[in-house]
C-alpha positions as CSV (number, residue, x, y, z in Angstrom):
1,X,-16.4,5.3,7.3
2,X,-14.3,6.0,4.2
3,X,-12.2,3.7,2.7
4,X,-9.9,4.0,0.1
5,X,-7.1,1.3,-1.7
6,X,-4.4,3.0,-4.4
7,X,-1.7,2.4,-2.2
8,X,-0.7,-1.4,-4.5
9,X,-0.1,1.5,-8.1
10,X,2.0,3.8,-6.0
11,X,3.9,0.6,-5.0
12,X,5.7,1.0,-8.9
13,X,6.3,4.6,-8.6
14,X,9.4,6.2,-8.7
15,X,10.2,7.6,-4.9
16,X,7.3,5.0,-3.4
17,X,7.8,6.6,0.1
18,X,7.4,10.3,-0.5
19,X,4.3,8.8,-3.5
20,X,2.9,7.4,-0.5
21,X,3.4,10.0,2.3
22,X,1.8,12.6,0.2
23,X,-1.2,9.6,-0.8
24,X,-1.9,9.5,3.0
25,X,-1.7,13.6,3.7
26,X,-4.4,13.6,0.6
27,X,-6.3,10.5,1.9
28,X,-7.0,12.6,5.3
29,X,-7.4,16.1,4.1
30,X,-10.4,14.6,1.9
31,X,-11.4,13.2,5.1
32,X,-11.2,8.9,4.6
33,X,-10.1,7.3,8.1
34,X,-9.6,3.4,5.9
35,X,-6.3,3.0,4.0
36,X,-6.7,-0.8,2.2
37,X,-3.3,-1.6,1.7
38,X,-3.4,-3.8,-1.1
39,X,-0.2,-5.1,-3.3
40,X,-1.9,-6.3,-6.5
41,X,0.2,-8.2,-8.4
42,X,3.5,-7.5,-6.9
43,X,5.8,-9.2,-4.0
44,X,5.9,-7.7,-0.7
45,X,8.7,-8.5,2.2
46,X,6.9,-8.7,5.6
47,X,9.0,-5.8,7.0
48,X,7.2,-3.2,4.4
49,X,3.8,-4.7,4.8
50,X,4.3,-3.3,8.4
51,X,5.7,0.1,7.1
52,X,2.8,0.8,5.5
53,X,0.8,-0.5,8.2
54,X,2.5,2.6,10.4
55,X,3.0,5.4,7.5
56,X,-1.2,5.2,8.1
57,X,-0.8,4.9,11.2
58,X,1.2,7.9,11.4
59,X,-1.7,9.4,9.4
60,X,-3.7,8.4,11.9
61,X,-5.8,6.6,9.8
62,X,-7.4,3.0,9.7
63,X,-5.0,0.3,7.7
64,X,-7.1,-2.8,5.9
65,X,-4.4,-4.8,4.6
66,X,-5.2,-7.5,2.5
67,X,-4.4,-10.7,3.1
68,X,-4.6,-14.4,1.3
69,X,-4.1,-12.8,-3.0
70,X,-4.6,-16.3,-5.2
71,X,-0.8,-16.4,-7.4
72,X,-2.5,-19.4,-9.4
73,X,-2.8,-18.2,-12.5
74,X,-0.8,-14.8,-12.9
75,X,1.8,-14.9,-15.2
76,X,5.0,-14.6,-13.5
77,X,5.9,-11.3,-15.5
78,X,3.5,-9.7,-13.3
79,X,5.1,-10.7,-10.0
80,X,7.5,-8.0,-9.8
81,X,9.5,-7.6,-6.2
82,X,9.6,-4.0,-4.8
83,X,11.4,-3.0,-1.7
84,X,10.5,0.0,0.2
85,X,13.3,2.0,2.0
86,X,11.2,4.1,4.7
């Protein structure tokens, strides 16, 4: 099993959908088969989590969502909402 993360950084990109698609294809080309879905300090609606999972599955890889991130003690400035329009 080869696992890779980094999705949280891509969510802040100007064109997140296209950037994530390129990233996933590159991961697949390099032989990764598990993608960790971590949003970091970003706020992500449930529908967008589902879209991310579907994007990973479309590339024939296994999504590994990171759940239950404690938000206590994180400055409000770092809690930014992100919306993916897929």
